[in-house]
BATINU-425835 format. One line per 2 residues: their letters; for each residue z, x, y of C-alpha. Coordinates in nm, 4 decimals, decimal comma, padded with zeros to 6 digits. Each point is the difference from the previous one (the first is absolute). Example, Ala and Ser with C-alpha at 12.3 -4.5 7.8 and 13.67 -1.06 7.14 Angstrom:
residues 2
AS> 00,7800/01,2300/-00,4500  -00,0660/00,1370/00,3440 .
***
This chain:
residues 213
MS> 00,8161/01,6851/00,2873  -00,0761/-00,3407/-00,1215 .
ES> -00,0233/-00,0616/-00,3799  -00,3917/-00,0535/-00,0976 .
FS> -00,2327/00,0931/-00,2953  -00,3626/00,0485/-00,0115 .
NT> -00,2435/-00,2917/-00,0835  -00,1832/00,2374/-00,2068 .
DG> 00,3315/00,0382/-00,2656  00,0808/-00,3832/00,0338 .
RV> -00,2401/-00,1453/-00,2695  00,2881/00,0678/-00,2592 .
IV> 00,1539/-00,2899/00,1864  -00,2850/-00,2364/-00,1322 .
DR> 00,0413/00,1445/-00,3532  00,3791/-00,1056/00,0200 .
LI> -00,0910/-00,3396/00,0800  -00,2431/-00,0202/-00,2661 .
AV> 00,2977/00,1237/-00,2456  00,2602/-00,2051/00,1727 .
IR> -00,2258/-00,3487/-00,0428  -00,0563/00,1035/-00,3943 .
EN> 00,3967/00,0859/-00,0465  00,0762/-00,3744/00,1656 .
KV> -00,3092/-00,2005/-00,1803  00,2530/-00,1740/-00,2095 .
YL> 00,2725/-00,0767/00,2181  -00,2432/-00,1060/00,2885 .
SE> -00,1971/-00,2581/-00,2563  00,3495/-00,1191/-00,1301 .
ID> 00,1052/-00,0754/00,3452  -00,2776/-00,1642/00,0944 .
GK> -00,0100/-00,2260/-00,3408  00,3392/-00,1761/00,1516 .
IG> -00,1757/-00,1586/00,3139  -00,3746/00,1329/-00,0705 .
DG> -00,2779/00,0422/-00,1903  00,1726/00,3201/-00,1765 .
DH> -00,2889/00,2191/00,0401  00,0874/00,1790/00,3191 .
GI> 00,1077/00,3490/-00,1765  -00,3043/-00,0444/-00,2338 .
NM> -00,2442/-00,0303/00,3008  00,1550/00,2537/00,2197 .
DK> -00,0291/00,2680/-00,2665  -00,3685/-00,1040/-00,0990 .
GF> -00,0771/00,0754/00,3608  00,2328/00,3130/00,0372 .
QL> -00,1667/00,1633/-00,3204  -00,3453/-00,0707/00,1199 .
CA> 00,1097/00,1752/00,3020  00,0989/00,3063/-00,2010 .
SR> -00,3337/00,0309/-00,2021  -00,1491/00,0170/00,3917 .
LE> 00,1981/00,2629/00,1549  -00,1515/00,3588/00,0478 .
EG> 00,1057/00,3180/00,0258  00,0900/00,1131/00,3443 .
MS> 00,0370/-00,3460/00,1276  00,2871/-00,0374/00,2960 .
MS> 00,2386/-00,2862/00,0332  -00,2182/-00,1982/00,2348 .
EA> -00,2845/00,0383/-00,2565  00,1642/-00,0921/-00,3007 .
LR> 00,1934/-00,3156/00,1800  -00,3443/-00,0898/00,1208 .
VL> -00,1492/-00,0113/-00,4014  00,3261/-00,1762/-00,1091 .
GR> -00,0712/-00,2753/00,3011  -00,3649/-00,0580/-00,0680 .
TL> 00,0946/-00,0050/-00,4144  00,2665/-00,2428/00,0771 .
LL> -00,1889/-00,2098/00,2452  -00,3266/-00,0122/-00,2360 .
EI> 00,0930/-00,0221/-00,3471  00,3417/-00,1622/00,0137 .
GG> 00,0329/-00,4035/-00,0178  00,2448/-00,2545/00,1474 .
SM> 00,1691/00,0628/00,3218  00,1500/00,3297/-00,0381 .
GP> -00,3317/00,2091/-00,0058  -00,0893/-00,0832/00,3234 .
LY> 00,3181/00,0432/00,1394  00,1089/00,3564/-00,0951 .
GQ> -00,3958/00,0952/-00,0051  00,0031/-00,0491/00,3700 .
FF> 00,3161/00,1086/-00,0122  -00,0372/00,3475/-00,1130 .
KA> -00,3757/00,0036/00,1744  00,1791/-00,0400/00,3138 .
MA> 00,2531/00,2840/-00,0575  -00,2876/00,2192/-00,0746 .
AA> -00,2083/-00,0668/00,3141  00,3449/00,0240/00,2029 .
SK> 00,0307/00,3589/-00,1200  -00,3449/00,1683/-00,0768 .
EA> 00,0103/00,1731/00,3295  00,3399/00,1836/-00,0546 .
ER> 00,0221/00,3432/-00,1248  00,3764/-00,0392/-00,0808 .
VD> 00,2426/-00,3039/-00,0503  00,2880/-00,0409/00,1745 .
AA> 00,2089/-00,3087/00,0686  -00,2212/-00,1213/00,2682 .
VV> -00,3085/00,0061/-00,2292  00,1828/-00,1552/-00,2733 .
QS> 00,1026/-00,2953/00,2303  -00,3557/-00,0384/00,1771 .
ML> -00,0768/00,0043/-00,4042  00,2291/-00,2853/-00,0897 .
EA> -00,0369/-00,2012/00,3263  -00,3928/-00,0301/-00,0656 .
GY> 00,0525/-00,0893/-00,3813  00,2343/-00,2834/00,1196 .
AA> -00,2400/-00,0974/00,2751  -00,2613/-00,0309/-00,2858 .
IR> 00,2283/-00,2364/-00,1960  00,0830/-00,1999/00,2741 .
EL> -00,3650/-00,0554/00,0755  -00,0752/-00,1534/-00,3383 .
GE> 00,2637/-00,1851/-00,0719  00,2592/-00,2711/00,1336 .
AK> 00,3339/00,1385/-00,1344  00,2956/00,0811/00,2290 .
PG> 00,3002/00,1638/-00,0588  00,2143/-00,2502/-00,2134 .
DK> -00,2915/-00,1318/-00,1790  00,1141/00,1594/-00,3100 .
TL> -00,3016/00,2646/-00,0308  -00,0958/00,3510/00,0572 .
VD> 00,0470/-00,0413/00,3656  00,3757/-00,0027/-00,0448 .
TL> 00,0146/00,3499/-00,1470  -00,2927/00,1188/00,2732 .
AP> 00,1566/-00,1429/00,2973  00,3146/00,1430/00,0133 .
AA> -00,1067/00,3284/-00,1425  -00,2882/00,0149/00,2948 .
AA> 00,2854/-00,1024/00,2367  00,2534/00,2796/-00,0899 .
LA> -00,2751/00,2858/-00,0134  -00,1067/-00,0862/00,3782 .
AA> 00,3709/-00,0135/00,1104  00,0723/00,3060/-00,1553 .
VN> -00,3162/00,1985/00,1166  00,0673/-00,1683/00,3341 .
RG> 00,3553/00,1359/00,0083  -00,1685/00,3412/-00,0740 .
AF> 00,0540/00,0319/-00,3881  -00,1638/00,2733/-00,1824 .
LT> -00,1635/-00,1082/-00,3257  00,2433/00,0198/-00,2362 .
EA> 00,2301/-00,2360/00,2154  -00,2217/-00,2296/00,0800 .
LD> -00,1584/-00,0245/-00,3708  00,3881/-00,0569/-00,0998 .
AM> 00,0625/-00,2912/00,2509  -00,3559/-00,1515/-00,1152 .
VE> 00,0792/-00,0116/-00,3967  00,3697/-00,1566/00,1178 .
SA> -00,1550/-00,2778/00,1741  -00,2743/-00,0420/-00,2493 .
EA> 00,2894/-00,0447/-00,2719  00,1724/-00,2227/00,1878 .
GW> -00,3052/-00,2137/00,0991  -00,0959/00,0086/-00,4039 .
KS> 00,3349/-00,1285/-00,1431  00,0100/-00,2730/00,2737 .
TE> -00,2609/-00,1852/-00,1656  00,1983/-00,0586/-00,3104 .
DL> 00,1538/-00,2541/00,1969  -00,2976/-00,1476/00,2332 .
VA> -00,1821/-00,2957/-00,0924  -00,3742/00,0613/-00,0287 .
KV> -00,2236/-00,1501/00,2681  -00,3316/00,1488/-00,0915 .
GR> -00,1915/00,0524/-00,2925  -00,0003/-00,1463/-00,3390 .
SS> 00,3651/00,0298/-00,0120  00,0623/-00,2209/00,3019 .
RL> -00,0767/-00,2973/-00,2258  00,3195/00,0652/-00,2072 .
GE> 00,2239/-00,0593/00,3499  00,3522/00,0557/-00,0792 .
RS> -00,0523/00,1323/-00,3722  -00,1483/00,2868/00,1969 .
RG> 00,3059/00,1049/00,1221  00,2128/00,2469/-00,2387 .
VL> -00,3082/00,2310/-00,0965  -00,1473/00,3188/00,1768 .
DA> -00,3157/-00,0478/00,1547  -00,2505/00,2221/-00,2315 .
GA> -00,1963/00,0861/00,3200  00,3158/00,1181/00,1983 .
TS> 00,1085/00,1771/-00,2749  -00,3538/00,2418/-00,0268 .
CY> 00,0221/00,0446/00,3199  00,3297/00,1469/00,0194 .
LM> -00,0766/00,2134/-00,3144  -00,2944/00,1779/00,1551 .
LK> 00,2099/00,0249/00,3687  00,2462/00,1723/-00,2155 .
AM> -00,2503/00,2258/-00,1509  -00,2099/00,1159/00,2931 .
AE> 00,3459/00,0786/00,1867  00,1095/00,1977/-00,2908 .
NM> -00,3322/00,1948/-00,0555  -00,0490/00,0453/00,3886 .
KE> 00,3582/00,1580/00,0433  -00,0668/00,2288/-00,2688 .
LA> -00,3325/00,1376/00,1338  00,1752/00,0265/00,3545 .
A> 00,3196/00,1984/-00,1309 .
***
């Protein structure tokens, strides 16, 4: 039988995302400080902590993701608030009708989230942004689902490709955003958005696998 977990039990996925951002707040801001404003971790943590205060008992995964998305969209400045806000709102919408979450549902969630980010920004793979993490992750997940992989295998493929994409940003020159003004000087540093995206996808995958066990 295909691996899956109950949407009703999935609120813990958002709880884990909140914890992961808190744990990496300093790290994310240190990375960002090398070629950006240095506030990525601080702003992300602010938004995720606000979300934590607004989550209610009994919320499903989809309901909690919607709260997270709305909070980031409305209350975090800069480019990352709208991007991640729409990302999580799209993931919530893509899963809200699913009583159980399997590999195909996660694929729909990630594809919807990636589509929402593409609508907002001009970034492409290779531009040194979170897209360098997200695009290969979504492609690997889709390929795994299409070949019949169950949830654990599909998530492992997603995380492996997300990690490779994230690490690739160290050798890239920024093409969009504030860091693009640095040109070649932006090479040699990991992108902060790609880093937070990888950390969150990895945390989601780990939690989903635990719920489906």
